[in-house]
N, C-alpha and C positions, 0 to 999 in steps of 0.2 A: 317439132311442136312449135306452133305459133304462139308468141307472147308479145305483150306490149307493157311498157313500164307505166305503173300507176303513179303519176306525178302528184303525190299527195301533200296535203298541208297538215303537218303534225303538231301545229301550235295549239289550236283550241282543244279543250277537253269536252268530249260528249257528255251530256247530262243523263242520257237514257241508254238503254241497251239496243235501241234501234237508231243507228247513225250511219252516215255515209262514209265509206272508207277513203274517199278522195278528199273531201272538204272537211270532214270531221263534224259536220253539223247534224243535229238530231233530225230524224225523219218522222213526221207525224204519223200516227197509226192509220189515219185515213188517207194518207198520200201514197201514190204509187211509187214503187222502187224496183230496182233490177238486181238480180243475183249474179255474182261473179265467182270464179274460182281463182283464188289469190295465192301465189307462192310467197309466203311472208318473209322468207330469208332474203330475198332480193326485191320484193314488192313488184313482181310482174304478174299481170293478169294472164291466165291461160285461156286460149280460145275454147269456147264451149264444146266444139266438135272434137277437139284434141284432148281435153282435160280428163275425161272419165271421172274417176274418184280422186284425182290428184288435187292438191291445194286445199286451202281452207275456204269455206263458203263465206262470202261477205256481201254486204249491200252497197249499192250506189243509189243516190237520189237521181231523179230523172234528168236534172240539168247536167250533173256530172257524167251520167251514162251517155248522154248525147255528146258531150265533149270527148269522151274516150272513143265513142262509136258504139252504137247499139248492137252491132254484130259480136261484140266481146262479152255480152251479157244475155241473160234470159229473164223473162218476166217473173216477178216474185209470185209464188203460189199463195192463194188465200188460205188462211187457217180455218 
Protein backbone atom coordinates (compact mmCIF):
# COMPACT_ATOMS: atom_id res chain seq x y z
CA UNK A 1 0.00 0.00 0.00
CA UNK A 2 1.34 3.39 -1.01
CA UNK A 3 1.49 6.05 1.71
CA UNK A 4 2.95 9.50 2.16
CA UNK A 5 3.52 11.33 5.46
CA UNK A 6 1.22 14.29 6.07
CA UNK A 7 3.71 16.87 7.29
CA UNK A 8 1.09 18.75 9.29
CA UNK A 9 1.15 21.87 11.44
CA UNK A 10 -0.58 21.01 14.70
CA UNK A 11 -0.19 24.41 16.36
CA UNK A 12 -3.25 26.42 15.25
CA UNK A 13 -6.70 25.40 16.41
CA UNK A 14 -9.39 25.27 13.71
CA UNK A 15 -12.46 27.36 14.49
CA UNK A 16 -14.94 25.43 12.35
CA UNK A 17 -15.64 21.79 11.48
CA UNK A 18 -14.34 22.32 7.92
CA UNK A 19 -10.56 22.63 8.15
CA UNK A 20 -7.42 21.51 6.37
CA UNK A 21 -5.69 18.52 7.95
CA UNK A 22 -2.26 19.76 6.88
CA UNK A 23 -2.21 23.45 7.85
CA UNK A 24 -5.15 23.41 10.31
CA UNK A 25 -6.69 26.48 8.66
CA UNK A 26 -10.42 26.72 8.21
CA UNK A 27 -11.76 26.11 4.69
CA UNK A 28 -14.56 28.42 3.59
CA UNK A 29 -17.79 26.63 2.62
CA UNK A 30 -17.53 28.13 -0.87
CA UNK A 31 -13.89 27.07 -1.38
CA UNK A 32 -12.86 23.88 -3.12
CA UNK A 33 -11.26 21.14 -1.05
CA UNK A 34 -9.87 17.64 -1.56
CA UNK A 35 -10.66 14.48 0.41
CA UNK A 36 -7.94 12.15 1.69
CA UNK A 37 -7.87 8.86 3.60
CA UNK A 38 -5.68 9.44 6.64
CA UNK A 39 -4.18 6.84 8.93
CA UNK A 40 -4.29 8.88 12.13
CA UNK A 41 -2.05 6.66 14.24
CA UNK A 42 1.01 7.67 12.19
CA UNK A 43 -0.42 10.57 10.09
CA UNK A 44 0.14 8.94 6.70
CA UNK A 45 -2.11 9.57 3.71
CA UNK A 46 -3.22 6.39 1.96
CA UNK A 47 -3.25 6.46 -1.83
CA UNK A 48 -6.90 6.58 -3.01
CA UNK A 49 -6.46 3.58 -5.31
CA UNK A 50 -5.16 1.45 -2.41
CA UNK A 51 -7.14 2.79 0.56
CA UNK A 52 -10.61 1.32 0.05
CA UNK A 53 -12.43 1.97 3.34
CA UNK A 54 -9.26 2.15 5.44
CA UNK A 55 -8.29 5.32 7.26
CA UNK A 56 -10.30 8.32 8.35
CA UNK A 57 -11.66 10.71 5.77
CA UNK A 58 -10.18 14.19 6.09
CA UNK A 59 -10.00 17.39 4.07
CA UNK A 60 -7.13 19.27 2.50
CA UNK A 61 -7.35 22.81 1.20
CA UNK A 62 -6.35 23.19 -2.43
CA UNK A 63 -2.94 24.76 -1.66
CA UNK A 64 -2.01 21.93 0.71
CA UNK A 65 -3.39 19.30 -1.66
CA UNK A 66 -1.08 20.62 -4.37
CA UNK A 67 1.89 20.52 -1.98
CA UNK A 68 1.17 16.87 -1.10
CA UNK A 69 0.31 16.00 -4.71
CA UNK A 70 -3.19 15.88 -6.18
CA UNK A 71 -2.83 12.16 -6.90
CA UNK A 72 -3.11 11.49 -3.13
CA UNK A 73 -6.60 13.01 -2.90
CA UNK A 74 -9.95 13.10 -4.62
CA UNK A 75 -12.27 16.06 -5.25
CA UNK A 76 -14.75 16.75 -2.48
CA UNK A 77 -18.30 15.83 -3.47
CA UNK A 78 -20.84 18.63 -3.25
CA UNK A 79 -23.53 18.22 -0.62
